N, C-alpha and C positions, 0 to 999 in steps of 0.2 A: 404720804399716803393718807387719805382722809379717814376719818373714824368709820364712816360707812363702808368704804372699801376694805379697811382693815378687818372689820367685823365679818364681812362676807368671806374674806380669805380664811379667817380663823374657822368659820362655820364649815367651809369647804374642806379644810384640812381635817376636821373632826369626822367628816363623812367618808373620807378616803380610807380604805383598808390596806394596810401594809401587805397582807396576803394577796390581795387583788393586784397590787402593783408588782409584786414578785411574779405572779402568774403572767402578767403582761410582758414583763422582761423575758421570761422563759419562752413564751410564744414567739416573741420577736427574735430571740436568738436562734430558735429552731425552725421558724417559718411555718409552723404547723400546730394547731391546737391539739391534735391527737398525739403528736410526739411530746408536746409539753405535758399533756396529761399523764402519759406513761412515765416521763421523767420525774414528775411531781407526785406520782403514786395516787392520782385522783382520776375520776372519770372525765371523759371529754365533755359531757354536759356541765360538769362542775367548772371546767375551764371556761366554757362558753358563758355561763352565768356570771362568773367573776368579771369577764371582759364586758358583758352587757351592763353590769352594775356600775363599773367605772365609766362607761360611755354615758349612762343615764345620769350619773352624779355630775359629770363634767359637761353634759349636753353637747358632746362632740363625738364624731366617729374616730376611733383610735387605730383601727385596723382596716385595711382594704382586703376583702376576702375574695378569693378566686379559686379556680379549679386547680391551680398549681400551688396553693397554700395561701398564706397571709403575709402582708407587709404592713409596716407601720405607716400611718398617714403622717402628715406634717405635725399634727397635734400629738400623735403618739410619740413621735421622735422628740418633740419638745418636752413631753412629760417625763420620759425616762432619761433624758440627758442632764 
């Protein structure tokens, strides 16, 4: 890994929040932001914000949102595996 790539990866790792990753995992497990919020004892907007922050930091969409709930995208699957 080049020094530039290594530095970028280290910077990215500093910006990712463990709490946000835990939230993403819970949303993926339950297939719903509302259900994840209830289980994590936070509000649904807090869950949405955590996911939005992760997506912004990584500059990729992590969840496909639909009327029947949410599913991980390929990027979301790669992140939590």
